[in-house]
N, C-alpha and C positions, 0 to 999 in steps of 0.2 A: 502230271504237274511239274515234275523236274524238267521234262523236255520243253514245256512251255516257258519255264523260267530261263532255260538256256537260250531259247530262240530270242526272248526279249533282250537278254544280255548281248547276244550277237548283233541284233539290229541296232542296239544302242552304241556298240563299239564301232560299227560301220559308219553310223551317223557322225560320231566324234571324229573319226579319221577323215571322212569326207570334208567336214567343216574345216579341219586343220589344213588340208590340202588346198581348199578354195582360198583360205585366208593368206597362205604363203604365196599362192599364185597372184592374188590381188596385189599384195605389197610388192612382189617382184616386178610385176608389170608396171605398177606406178613408179617404182624406182627406175625402171628402164626408160620410161618417158622423161623423167627428170634428167637422167644421164644424157639422153639423146638431145634434149633441149640445151643442155650445158655445153656439150662437146661436139654434137652433130656427127659422132662416130658410132656406126652400127655394130662394129665388131665386139664392143663390150657387152652387147645385149646377150650374146650366146653365153658368156661367163656368168651373167646375172641369173639366167635360167638354170644353168648347171648348179649354181649355188642353191637355187630353190630346190632342185632335186636332192641335193645333199641334206638340206634342212628337213624336207619331208621324210626322207629315209631315216633320219635320226629320231624323229618324233612319232613315227608310225611303225607298226610291226611288219616284218616280212619285206618282200620286194614289190608287191602289187602297187602300193601308193606311190612309190618312187618312179615306177615305169609310167604310171598314169600322169604324173607330174611332167615327166620327160615328153610324153606325147602332147600334153597340153601346152608345154613350152614351145615345141616346134610349131604347133598350130598358132600360138600367140605371136611368134615372130613373123610367121607368114601373114597373119591377119592384120596385126597392128603396125609392123615395122618394115614391111616389104611392099614396094609399089606394084600394082595399085593398092593403096591402103584400104583397109576395112573390107577386104575380099580375099577369098582363098584362091591361090594360084600356084599349082605345083609344076607348072611348065617352065619356070624360070631356070636359066642355065646354071647348073651346079647345085641347085637346091636339093634334088634327091640325094646327092652325096652328103651334103651337110645334114640332111635329115637322118641318114643312116649313121653317120659319125656321132651325132649328138645322142641318138638313141643308144648306141653301143656304150658311149661314155656314161650316160645316165644309168644304164643297167649295171655297169661295173661299179659305179659309185654306190648305187643302191645295195648291191651285193656286199661290197666291202663294209658299208655302214651297218647293214644288218648283221654281218658276221661279228663286227666289233661289239655291237650291242649285245649279241648273244653271249660273247665271251665275258663281257662286263657283268651280265646277269648271272652267268655261271659262277664267276669269281665272287660276286656279292652273295649269292646263295651259299656257296661253299664256305665263305667266311662266317656267314650267319649261322650255318649249321655247326661249324667248328666251335663258335662261341656258345651255341646252345648245348653242345655235348660237354663243353668245359663246365658250364653251369650245372648240367645234370650230374656230372661226376663230383663236383664240389658239394652239391646237395646230398648225394648218396653217401659221401664221406661222413656226414653228420649223423647218419642213422645209427641206431644202437641195437636194433632187433630186426628179425625177419618181417614182423608185422609193419614196422615203419618203412622198410624197403618196398613192400607191396603197396602200401598206401601212397607212397611217393610216386611209384610207377604209375598207378592209376591217375594221379593228378597230372603228371608230366605228359603222358600220352593224350589225355583229355584236353589239356590246354594247348600243347604244341601242334597236334594234328587235328584238333577240333572234331573229335569223334567220340563215340561211346566206347567204353573199355570194360572188359570183364577179365578177371584173373582167377584161374583155377590153380589152387595150391596143391592139388592132387589129381588123380585120374578124373576127368569130367563125368564119368559114370556116377561118381558120388555127387549127388545134386546139392549137397549142403556146403561143400568146401569151395566156395567162390566168393569174390567180392566184385562189385559192379559200380561203375560211375557213368551216368547217362548224359549224352549230349542232347538227346531228345527223348521225351517220355515214351514215344512210339517204338523206340528201339528195345525196350525191356522184353516184351513178349517174343520179339524176333531173336534176340540173343539167347534167350532161355528155351527156345524151341528145340525139338528133338533133332532136326536136321543140322542146326548150328552146333549142338552138343556133340553130334557124331563127328563133325569136322574137327572140333576141338580135341576129341578123343584120338582121332587119327593123327593129329599133330603131336599129341602126347606120346603115343605108342611108337610112331615112326621117327620122332625127334627131328622133324623137318617142317618147313613152312607149308601151310595149306591155305590156298586161296581158291575162290569159287571159279570153276570153268565157265566160259561165256554162255554155254548152252544151259547151265543150271543156275544162272544168276538170279532167275526169278524165284528159286527155291532157297539158295544159300548165298548170303551176301557178306559174311564176315571174313576177315583175314586172321589166321591163327598162327602164332609164332611160339615155338617151345623155348622155354628158358632152360637150356640144357648145356652141359659141358661134359664131354666124354661119356661116362656111364651114369652121371648124376643129372637128374632132372628136377628142377625146383618148381616147375609149374608151366602153365600155358597162358599166354595173354592173347585175348581176342579183341579185334578192332573193327568197328562198324561205322561207316560214313556214307552220306548221300552224294558225296562229291564224285563226279564222273571219272576223274583221273586218279581216284584214291588208290587203286590197285596197280598203278603204273610201276615200271621197274625201278625208277629212281626213288619213288616213295617207299617201296618195299626194302630197298637197300638202306635207306635212311632208318627205317624201323629196325632192321637187323643191327645197325650200328648202335641204336639206342638200347636194344635188348642185350647187346654185348656188354654195355655198361652195367646193366642190371645183373648179369651173370657174375661180373667181378664183385658187385656189391653183395650178392648172395654168398659167394665163396668167402668173402672177407668176414661176413657174419658167421658163417659156418666155422671158419678157423677160430674166430673170437670165442664162439660158444665152446669149442673143443678145448681151447686154452683155459677158459673159465672153469670147465669141468675138471681139468687137470689141477688147476689151482685149488679148487674146492677139495678134491681128493687129497692133495698135498697138505692142505690146512687140516683136514680131518685126521690124517695120519700123524701130523705134528701134534695135534691136540691129544690124540690117544697116547702117543709116546711121552709127551710132557706129563699127562695125567698119571700114567703108570710110574714114571720116574719120580714125580712128586709124591704119589701115594706111598711108594716104597720108602721114601725118605721120611716123610712127615708122620707116617703111622708107626714106623719102627721105634722111634724114640719114646713116645708116650706108652706104647705097649711094653717096652723094655722096663720103663720106670714102674708101671703098674705091676708087672710081673715081679720085679725086684722087691718093691715095697711090700706086696702081699706075701712073698716068700719070707721076708724078714719078720713080718708079724706072726706068721704061722710058726716059724722055727724058733723065734726068740721072744715069744709073747711074754713068758714069765720073767725074762731078764730086762724088758723095756719098761721104763717108767711111763706114767700117763701122758706126760708132755711129748715124749718121743713117739708114742703110739698115735697121738692126735696129729702130730706132724706128718707121719707116714700116711695116715688116713686122709689128711688134707691133700697130700701130693696125689694120692690115688684119685680123689674126687676131681681135682683140677685137670689131671691127665685124661680122665674119662670125659670131662666136659669138652676138652680139646678134641677128643675122638668124635664126640657128638657133632661138634662144629665141622669136622672133616666130612662126616657122613652127610651133613646138610649141603656142603659144597658138592659132594659127589652126586647127590640128588638133583642139584641145580644143573649139573652137566647133563644128566639124563633127560632133562626137560627139553634139551635141544634135540630135534629129530635126528635119527640115525641116517636119514636119507638126504638131509640138507643142513646147511649151516645157518638157516634163518629161523625166526621164531614167529609165533602168532602174536601180533600186537593189537592193542586197543588203547584209546585215549585214556590216560590216567593223570590225576592231579599230582604233580611232582612234589608238592608240599606234603601231601598225605603219605606218599611212599617214603619220603625222607623221615617224617615223624615216626612212622612205624619202625624204621630201621634204627633210629636213635633210641626209641623206647626199648628195643631188644638189647641194644648195646648197654644201656644203663642198668638193665637187669643183671648183666654179666659183670659189668664194671661200675658198681654204684658210686665209686669215688671219682670217676672220670668227669672232666669238665669239657662239655661239648657245646659250642656256640653255633647256632644255625641262622643263616641269613637267606631269606627267600624274597623273590620279587613282589612288588605291591599287588600286581594283577595276578589273577589265577592263571597258572601255566599248565596247560594240558599237553602231555607228551605221549606220542604213540609208543607203547612199550609192553613188555611182559612184566607186570608189577613185582611178582615174586622174585624173578631173576635179578631185576635192577635193585631191589631191596637187598638181596644177598651180596651184590657188588658193593653197595654202600657199607654194609656191615663189614665186609672183608677189608675195605680200605680204612674205615675208622678203627677197627680192631688192630690192623697193622700199624696204624699211627700210634695208638695207645701203647702197644707192646714195645715199640721201638723209639718212643720219644722220651724226653726227660720226665722224671717223676712228677705227676700231677700237673704237667704242662697242658694248657688248654688246646683242644682240637677244634678247628674251624671247618664247618660244612656250609658251603656257599652254592646257591642255585641262581643262575641268571639266564637270560635269553639274548641271543644274538640272531641276526638274520638267518633263518632256516635251521637253526640249531638251538638245543637246550644244553646248557653247560653245567656240570656238577664238579665242584672242587673240594677236596679234603686236604687241609693243610695242618702241619704240626710244627713244633719248635725243637725237634730233635737235631741230631748232628747232620743228617742228610744222607745223600747217596754218593758213593764213590764214582769217579769218572768211568772206571772199568765196568761197574755194575749197571750203569744207566741203560746202555743199549740192550741189556739182556734181562731187565728187571721183570718182564712179563713172560719170560720163557720157561718158567717153572724152576726146578732145581738146577742151578748153574755152578754151584761150588764156590761162589764168591763169599768172602768173609771180610767184614769191615768193622769199624769201631761202633757201628750202629747195630750190632747184634745180628748181623746177616739179614738185614731188612729185606722183606719180599721174597726170600728164598723159600720155596714151597708151593703148595697147591693153590693158595688163595689168589695171588695176583695172576697166575696163569689162567685160572678159571674166569677171573674178571675180564681179561682180554678176550677170551672165547665168547663170553656172554655179550660184551659190547660189540664185537665183530658180527655176531649173529643178528644184532639189531641194526647193522649198517652204520655203526658209529665209530668213534675213534677214542683211544685212551693213551695217555702219556704220563710220564713222571718227570718232574723238574726240581732242581734245588732252589730254595728261596734265597734271595740276596741277604736277608736278615737271619738266616739259619733255618734248619729244618728242610722239609720237602713238601711238595704239593703234588697230589695225584689228581689228574683232571680227565674226565671223560665227557664226550659230547654225543648226544642222540639227535638224529635228524627229525625235523618237524614236518616231514613229507612235503617238500617243495614250498616250505614257508607257511604252511597252513597253521593257524592258531585256533585250537579248539576252545571255545568258550562255553 
């Protein structure tokens, strides 16, 4: 079938070139008659036919049609413009020399024209390929994972080479680790056949291009290129096409250049993943050190107070009046409540997996999570004034509800403890494109300029007039929880006084769960 198609295309090409040659000869001969009538000088006729040879050579491939035009021009001069007219006569004096000279000139013109055309085609193809490679590199730079690189590779090879593509991300012996994009449905069983898989495995193991030898072309038809650099191999890409010249040297070199771009993309992704793993490990270590530092600081004070108050009650019970005893017992109660709060925070941290800094999220109603947090705060601080502002529409946010509730409790409790007496606390929830925003604002003195950059770092040793706001475990844990959700948290001073703690949670590419 393919050979019949090629024959049809060849016949069609010959017909077109023949027609072009006849048209040029017709107009050249007509123009020669016009010139002869106008000037009665026959010497110009040779130049007209040489021009015809140049024109035919420029609009047809190779040398053949230019030489044919040269021969036809010589015959035309002899037949139409040499006495006796309208007859062939090669016995005229000097005509054989003119014949040979014109033939040589025509061949030289045809050769030069064909060479220039070839150089133009090569330059155009080179420029096109350079632009294609630039576009490929630009697209690869936008990828953020190995999977995206593989999918982009399939699409690029499929579109640019017009072939079926298969990518093995591991040894082709493993029949499940591949992705495929077909140019023709008939290619699927062929690409997945045992013979093709063996060729792919050979490319994988030897880290070299494998193309079918001519004698085995009826059995193996794909070209397999390893995506490898030094000792690292990222996979094998297989290409299959019905084009007759698909396995030519120029095409294979072009494929190699394209795969070199893929290798750079895979190496970039590998380095990026390694950097991310280092950052995650660094963040884990920072979280652990902040936690230990905060625990040692925030637990020591209430334990010391409980120990001191209880020792006083035991040793001086008979000497203390009822009011003093109640005061010491009240201190013990509040310090124990504080310890319970610290334990809750520690339990919140343990909900974040030891192996990753992400959490399992599910769509939760932001209003309900905030209502639960405010309810718990009001049990601890019955005299607190908390104003809640929520959006009119139901806002569903992907989150771990227990952890986010603990964050809101920490922020509100922080504001209550460090704002002016009975000053109202504001909790505001709003939605912006792709994000849900939670804000806790108070009317306290605010944060010092030195403290702001380190407010979420745990115990930092800063002291200010706002009773060392944020120093301890609470805000550090808030940051860890929000980071695990892929969100952001910040603290700012209000222009009218006090501070605002704001955290944002992603709505997963702007999805709004209703």
